C-alpha positions in Angstrom: 97.0 98.6 114.9 96.5 100.4 118.3 93.2 99.6 120.0 91.7 101.2 123.0 92.2 99.1 126.2 88.7 99.1 127.1 87.7 97.8 123.7 90.2 95.1 123.9 88.9 94.0 127.3 85.3 93.9 125.9 86.4 91.7 122.9 88.3 89.3 125.0 85.3 88.9 127.5 82.8 88.6 124.7 85.0 86.1 122.6 86.0 84.1 125.7 89.6 84.4 125.2 91.7 83.6 128.1 95.4 84.1 129.0 96.1 80.3 128.7 98.2 79.1 125.8 96.1 78.5 122.7 96.7 75.6 120.3 97.8 76.1 116.7 95.3 76.2 113.9 94.3 72.6 112.6 94.9 73.8 109.0 98.0 75.2 107.4 96.8 78.4 105.5 98.2 80.3 102.6 99.1 83.9 103.1 95.9 85.8 102.3 97.3 88.1 99.7 97.4 87.7 95.9 100.3 85.6 94.6 103.6 87.4 94.3 102.7 90.0 97.0 105.4 90.7 99.7 103.6 90.5 102.9 105.0 92.2 106.1 103.9 90.9 109.6 103.0 94.2 111.3 101.8 92.2 114.5 102.1 88.6 115.2 99.9 86.5 117.6 102.0 87.4 120.5 102.4 91.2 119.9 99.0 92.1 118.5 96.5 93.7 121.1 94.1 90.9 120.4 95.7 87.7 121.3 96.3 85.3 118.5 95.3 87.7 115.8 97.6 89.0 113.1 98.2 92.4 111.3 99.6 91.8 107.8 100.3 94.5 105.0 101.4 94.5 101.4 104.8 95.8 100.8 105.2 96.1 96.9 104.3 99.9 96.7 101.2 99.0 94.8 98.0 101.3 95.0 95.8 98.2 95.7 96.5 94.9 97.4 94.0 92.0 96.7 93.0 89.9 99.7 92.4 86.2 99.0 90.9 83.3 100.7 93.5 81.5 102.9 91.7 78.1 102.4 88.7 76.9 100.6 85.5 77.6 102.4 82.1 79.2 102.5 81.5 82.9 103.0 79.5 83.1 106.2 79.4 87.0 106.8 80.3 90.2 104.9 80.4 93.9 105.9 82.0 96.1 103.4 79.6 99.2 103.4 81.8 101.5 105.4 84.5 103.8 104.4 85.7 105.6 107.5 89.1 105.2 109.1 88.7 106.2 112.8 90.6 107.2 115.6 91.8 104.1 117.7 90.2 105.6 120.9 86.8 105.9 119.3 84.6 102.7 120.2 81.7 103.4 117.9 83.9 103.1 114.6 82.6 100.3 112.4 84.9 97.9 110.6 84.5 96.1 107.3 85.1 92.3 107.3 84.7 88.9 105.7 84.1 85.5 107.6 84.9 82.4 105.9 83.9 78.9 107.3 86.5 76.1 106.3 85.9 72.2 106.1 86.4 69.6 107.1 86.5 70.9 110.7 85.4 73.9 112.7 87.9 76.5 111.8 86.7 80.0 110.5 88.9 82.8 109.2 88.2 86.6 109.5 89.5 89.3 107.1 89.2 92.7 108.7 89.5 96.4 107.4 88.7 95.5 103.8 88.1 98.4 101.6 84.5 99.7 101.0 82.7 97.7 98.3 85.7 95.6 97.4 84.0 92.3 98.5 80.4 92.6 97.1 80.8 95.0 94.1 80.8 93.1 90.7 84.2 92.7 89.1 86.3 94.5 88.2 85.5 96.9 91.1 85.1 94.1 93.6 85.1 90.4 94.2 81.4 90.0 93.5 80.9 87.8 96.7 77.6 87.1 98.6 77.0 85.3 101.7 77.1 81.6 101.0 79.7 82.0 98.1 82.1 79.1 97.9 85.7 80.1 97.5 88.9 78.4 96.8 92.2 79.1 98.3 93.9 82.1 96.5 90.5 83.4 95.4 90.2 87.3 95.5 87.7 88.2 98.3 88.4 92.0 98.7 91.1 94.7 98.8 93.3 95.7 101.7 91.9 98.9 103.5 91.9 100.9 106.6 88.3 101.0 107.4 87.7 101.1 111.1 90.4 101.3 113.8 93.3 100.9 111.6 96.5 102.8 112.1 100.1 102.4 111.0 102.0 103.0 107.9 100.4 103.8 104.5 97.5 105.5 106.3 96.9 102.3 108.4 96.1 100.1 105.3 96.5 96.4 106.3 94.6 93.2 106.8 93.6 92.1 110.4 93.5 88.1 110.2 92.1 85.6 112.7 91.6 82.0 112.9 88.8 81.0 115.4 86.4 78.2 116.3 82.9 79.6 116.9 81.4 78.5 120.3 78.2 77.7 118.2 78.6 77.9 114.4 74.8 77.7 114.0 74.0 80.7 115.9 77.2 82.8 115.3 76.3 86.3 114.3 78.6 89.2 114.1 77.8 92.1 116.4 79.2 95.5 117.5 81.7 97.6 115.8 84.4 94.9 114.9 81.8 92.0 114.0 82.8 89.4 116.5 80.8 86.6 118.2 81.8 84.1 121.0 84.7 82.0 119.9 87.9 80.1 120.7 91.0 81.7 118.9 93.7 79.6 117.3 97.4 80.5 116.5 97.3 80.7 112.6 99.9 78.4 110.8 101.0 79.2 107.2 103.0 77.3 104.5 105.9 79.7 104.8 108.5 77.2 105.9 109.7 76.4 109.5 106.8 75.9 111.9 104.5 78.2 109.8 104.1 80.6 112.8 104.5 84.3 111.5 106.8 86.5 113.4 106.6 90.4 113.7 108.6 92.3 111.0 109.2 89.2 108.8 108.4 89.6 105.1 107.1 86.5 103.1 106.0 86.3 99.5 102.4 85.1 99.1 101.8 82.1 96.9 99.9 78.8 96.9 100.6 76.2 99.4 102.5 73.0 97.9 100.0 70.3 97.0 
């Protein structure tokens, strides 16, 4: 994903992200794709324009890839009414997303670029979620899409994934085109072997974490 430099600067300032080294996520997450999906790391936490975020993409030549919750939690915010894929230099392009709060602890995950209606529409067209829905790890929450400033292979279809700790969970309210609020980012860890840190161009098969 390529993002306009001025937009990146605005996001960093608003989110309170600094150039200092960030700690890893408290939780170890599963890959946020349906079981059996080969997932390529398009951008890792060091190469992504937004520090500590990831760009992931399904690689099974499927017409639709299901995005799943990376850990049990509560759906806090949803935006899935938009359908437009925009030029990355346009700063007024709205993104679709899902924010999930995880417990115990303070970490939230964000799933961006999801396809129009794939979160809130009733099954089988969508996951049928609403704000306040409780989800389990591996539960379908939407489909991979290219809504917003999404570029790359396959018409830019991919998942932008973040792990953050909101500055104030009680007042957190997504704003702007990308739907962020002030937060402290974390480097996501996954149950994929090794240290769990994803590296650009690696491919991993999605599945449940060992119990």
